[in-house]
Structures are given as structure tokens and as C-alpha cells.
N, C-alpha and C positions, 0 to 999 in steps of 0.2 A: 295878548298872544292870539286869542280867538279872532279879534278884528283883523289882525295881520294876515291870518290864514284865509279869511273871507276875501280880503283884498287881493291876495295872490291868486285865488281861484277865479275871482272875477276878471282879473287881468288876463289870465290864461284863456278863459272863455272868449274874451274880446279878441285876443290874438288869433285864436283858432278861427273865429268867425271872419276876421279880416282876411285870413289866408284862403278862405273858401272862394272858388271862382263864382262870380255872379252868373245866374242863368242868362243865356243870350236872349235878347228880345227878337222875336221872329216877325217878319213881315211877308205878305204875299207879293210875289213878283210874277210877271207874265210876259211871254213873248211868243211870236208866231213865225214859222218858217214855211216858205212855199217851195223849198228846194230839198226837202227831206226825203222825197221819193214817194212811192205808192200812189202816184198820180193824184195827190191831194195836199192839203195843208196839214201842218202839225202845230197845235197850240199847247203850250205847257205852262201850268201855273204851279209854283212851288213856294213853300214857306221857308225862307232862309234869313240869315242875319244881315245880309247886305246885297246890294245890286251886283257887286263883283262876284260874290259867291254864286248867286243865281246865274249870272252870265256863263260861268264855268260849267255849271250843271247843264244849262240849256245847250251849250255848244256840244257837250258830250252826248246828250240825248239826240240831237240832230245827226251827229256822226254815226251813232248806233242805228238810227232809222235808215240812214243812207246805206250803211253796210248790209243791213237785213234786206233792204229793197234789192240790192244787187244779188244777194243769195237766192231770193225767191222769184226773181224776174224770169219770165218765159220768153221774152222778146229780144233781149239785148245781151251781148257778150261784154265782159269786163276783164281787163288785163289782170292776171294773177288770181282770178276768182272762178272757181267751178260752181255753177249755179244750177237752178232747175232747167234752164235752157241747155246747159251742157249735158245734163242727164238725158234730155229729150233728143238732142243732136246725136247722142251715142247709142240710141235705142237699137238693139240688135247687133251692136258692134262690140262694146266693151263696158265693164263697170267703170264708174267715175268716182274718184275719191273726193269727198265733200267735207265741208265744215260740219262737225257733230250737231250744230244747231239745225241743219237741214234734216238730219236723222231724227232728232227730237220732234220736229214739226211733222214729219211723215208718220211717225209712230202715233202721234196724237190724232192725225187724220185717219189712220187705220182704225183706231179705237172708236171714233165716232162714225165711221163707215159701218162698223159692227153694231153699235148702239142704235143707229138710225135705220137698221134693216136695209142697208146699202143705198139709202137716199142721199147721204153725203158722200160724194165720190170724187176724189181729186184725180182719179185715173180717167175721168171723162174727157180728158184733153182733146182727143180726136174729134169728138162731137162739138165741143165748145169752140174749137178752131174754125169749124165751118160757120157757126153762128157769129163768131167774131168778124169774119170776112163779110158776111151779109150785113151785119150791123154797121160796120165801117162804111160800106157802100151806101147803106140806107141813110146814115147820118149826113153823108156828103150830098146825097140827092135831096134830102129835106131842106138843106140850105139853098138849094136851087128851086125850091117849090115843087119838087117831084117826089114820087113814092118809090120805096125800095121793093125788093122782091123777097120771097121766102124759100128756104131750102126745101126740097121735097123729102118725104119720109124715107124713100129708098136710099137717098144719099146719106141721110143720118144713120139709118140702120146699118149700112155698110161700114161707116166709121165706128159704129158701136161694137163691131167684131174685134176692134183693137182696144177695147176697154176691159179692165179687170185687175184686181189686186194680185191675181196669179201671175201677172206679167211683171210684177215688181219684186226684185230681189235685193234685200237690204242686208249688208254684212256690217253689223255694228262694230265688231272687233276691228275690222280694217277701215271702217267709216266709208264704205262704198255703196253706191246705188246703181242697179243695173236694170234696164227695161229689156226683157228678153225677146221682145217682138219688135221688128223694125218700125211698124206703124204706130206703136204705143207712144203716149206722151202724157205728162202730168200738167195739171192746171190747178194752182193752189190759191186762186183768187178768192175762194170762199172761206179761207182761214188765215192767209198770210198776214194781213194787216192787223187782225186781232192777236195773232201769235206774237207779232213784233211788239205790239203795244204792251202785252203782258210781260214779255221778256224785259222790256225797258222799265216798266213799273216795278218789277221785282228788283232790278238793279238799283233803282232809287231807294226802295225800302231797305235793301242791304246796306246802303250808304247812310242809313238812319234818317232818311227824309220822313218826317212825321205827318206832313200835310201836303197834298198835291192833287193835281187834276191834269190828265192828258186827254186831249181831244185830237184823235187822228182821223180827220175827215169824217167825223160822226161816230167813230169808235171811241167811246168815252170810258176812261178808267179813273176812279177816284182812289186816293190814298187817305184813309181815315175820314173824319168829318172836317169841317172848316176850322179855322183857328179859334173861333169863338164857340166851337162845339156844335154849331147849328148844322143841319143836313145840307148836302148839295141838292140842287134842283136841276134836272136834266130835261131838256126839251126834245120832243119827238115831232118830226116834221109833219105838216099837214099832207095828206095824200095828193092834194092838188099843187103841192109846192109851197114856197113862201116860208113864213115864220112858223115855228113850232106851235101846234095847237094844244098839245098835251104836255103837262109838266109832271115829271115823276119825282117825288120827294124821296131821296135816298137816306133812310134811317139806319142802314146797316154799316156805314163807315166805308171800308174798301169794297168797291163793287165795280162791275163793268156793265155798260149799256151799249148794246149793238143792235142796229136796225138794218134789216134787209127790205128793200122796197122796189116797186115797179115804176117809180116816178123818175128814175135816173137811168141814163145810158139805154134809151129806147129809141126806136125809129118807127115810122108809120109806113106800112106796106100797101101795095096796090089793092089788097082786099079790105082796106080801111081800118085794120086792126093795128094796135101798138104791139111791138115785140121788144121786150126788155132782155136783160142779160142773165137772169137766174133761170137755168134750165132744169126741168124736172127729168131725172134719169128714167122714170117709168114711161114717159111719153116722148122724150127727146125734144120737146118744145118748151117755151117759157111757161112756167107755172102760172096758174090763173085763179088760185083760191082766194088770195088776199091782195090788198094794196101794200101792206107792210106788216112785218113781224119784228117786234123788239124783244130781245132776251136780256134779262138782268141776272147776273150771277157773278161770282168773284173773279174767275179767270176769263180774261178777254179773248183768248184763243178759243176756249170752249164756247163762249157766248157767240163768237163769230160763226163757228161751225154749226151751232144749234139754230141760230137765226136763219142761216141758209137752209138748213134741213126743214125747219118748221114752216118755212115759206113754201116749200114744194109739196107738202102733204096737207090733207084736210084737217079741220079742227080736232075731230075725234082721234085721228091717228096721232096728231101732234100731242094731245093730252096723254096718250099712252106712252109716248117717248118721254114726256115730262115726268110722269109717275115712275117710269123705269129709272130715270136719272136720279130722282129723289130716293128711291129704294136703295140704289147702289152707292149713293153719296149722302148719307143721312145727316152729315155735318155741314153740308153746303146748301145755301139757298138758291132757288131757281124760280124766277117769275117771268111771265110772258104777257105781252100785249099784242093782240091781233087787230088790225084795222081792215075793214072790208065794206063792200056795198051793203046798204041797209036791208035789202031784200033777201039776204042769205039767212037761212034758218039755222040757228045755233042753240043747242040745248045747254044753257048755262044760266046761273043766277047772277053772274057778274058781267053785265052788259050795259053800255051807255050809248047814246047817240049824240053825235056832234057834227054839225054842218052837213047833214045828209048822209053821214057814214056811221056804221056800227062799229063800236069798239068793245072787244071782249078781252077780259084779263083774268089772271089767276087770283084766287080769293085773297091772298095775303097783300095784294095791292089796293084793297078796298079803301084804306085810309091814306094812301100815298099818292093819289092822283088828283091833280087840280087842272082846271080848264081855263085857257086864256080867252 
């Protein structure tokens, strides 16, 4: 009898084991889109059980990026979509009903406007519009071997009278945004791509994606570590362009890496100087402290806003902002890498030189940096 009982238990255990679903074997799949919007490429790597499953996920990611690009666009109209341009076009006229995603992005922008002591300011649209026009003209002239021109300070100061969060009225209950001065306008270029990347990464995590990597034109967001549990390695572009010269080893799992730099979207003016697209609100001219600033933290929207902010302030002021963030977000990591001319004096124990440039970084990156 005892042997029969043992046999029955054994058979039951085998039956239960056979009925249990086998864990899916995951593989990494990757694809790139040049039509997802934000004037850049979108590269997505995700661990799934099949190419078919990945293709479905990738197509959804591209559609989400395209939709968010429409929402945050300041230059183009889209049928059936009220976007940032719609808000700007109705400045001084009427409130505009928008997708709540826009409200969320504006609220995050206001939060980092306050944290940065007004250095990060999406209401700077009237000033940025002037620089955009001069830069477009300058880029065209560069192709002809000619030099561009530079806006005068008086023109910029006049535009600055149309800047300020007191001109922005957000009604969250009705999901409306109103600019109460006709000349006011929003420009969300310093946060939109990062916000979109984070929004989509969270959607993937909500769908139980365990391993992934999104590269939205240099805005990088990881989901956990690689399939083999090894860390991701993210390259930071050399200040003179070309391949990345600095590799950051991401040991934290899910993180965002966002870089703001002076080596893209610039033109050369008649005075011989280069003028890039990141404008310092305190001078109304392109910031000139660094060649690039890379921010590493969990949320890609926050990383985007902070990289823009830290690019426009000096190192000491930047470290004050970093410490303020850490104090208010004790459970979040925040690391920064500044690349600058080697003759700039910086009071830090965490400094390296590479290819004639000085690289300064926060201390927790000491064992996470490698050099190509």
C-alpha cells in the first residue's frame, strides 16, 4: 500500500509539472525608424519571445512617438490635433483644449523652472523664435560658403518682455492652456523628446517588458540590465563630433542618459563665432560654459530638462542644482558629466583630460567611465 501511495504522489507531481507553462525564451530584437518624428531617428531594442511580437511592439512605439511629436510641435498643424503650435497661435485670443499629456509635460516644465531658478524656461519661445530664424539663415549661408548674422541685444530684450510663466494659464480640470498675452509663445524643445521617451518607456514597462533600450536621437533610456544581467554601455559623443569618446557603464538598471551639446545645430557668424541652439535665459545668447553636459537619472524627461539647464549655468551653480535635486529626491540617482575646454578652472576632485578637453563628473561615476 505504501508503494502505491508513493507512486500516486509521484504521478501527480509529474502531471502538475507537465501542466505548468514553460518560461518563454527571450531574445533581443532591434529596429530603427527615421519617420517617428522629433527630427531624429528612433532606435528600439527589446527582449521578446519572437520577431513577430517585437514588430508589434516596435510599430506601437513608432506610432506613439509620432503622436507625441504632433502634440509638442511648434511649427506644424495637424488635423484633429491641438498642439503647442495651436496654443501659441491662440495667444491672447482663447484657451485651447489639449490632450492631458501636454498638461503633464507643462507641469513638469514648470517644476524644473522653479528648481533651476528660472534657467529652464519653456516660455522663452519669443526669444528662441528669433534665434531660430537667424540660425536657419546662417545654416543656409554656410552651405554657400558665407557667414550668418547675429541678432542684436535690443531685439532679444524686446522679445523677452513676452516671456514668463505668469502668461501661462493652465486649467487642469478642463484640460485647457491659455497664453494671456498675444506675443507669448511656448518652445518645449528642451524637454519634449525626453518626456516622450520616458512616456513610451513607462508604457513598455507597464506591458511587462523586462529588458529594453530606447535611443531617441541620443536621448537614451534603458529598461533594466541586459538579458545576461550585464550593464548597458552608453557612448557620449566627442565634442568635435564623430564617434563617442567616453563610455558610461550603467550599473543602475533602468536609467536615462541625455546630452546637451554645442556641436549640433550651429552656424558661423560674420564675427567668426559659432552660435548653437541652447540659449541662456540670463544673457539671451547661446550658453558658452561647456561643450556638452550629460545627465544620468531615471526619468528621461527630467534628464532632458536638467541637461539643458546645467548647460546654461556654470559648474558651481550646476552643482548647487544637483545637490538640491538630491535633497528633494533622496531615492533617485543623479549623475552629471561636463565636457569643456581644458583651460577652464574647476574645483573638483573628479576631473580627467581626453583629447585636449577637460571632463568633470560627479563622484559616483568614478568607476563607471571608460575611454575609447
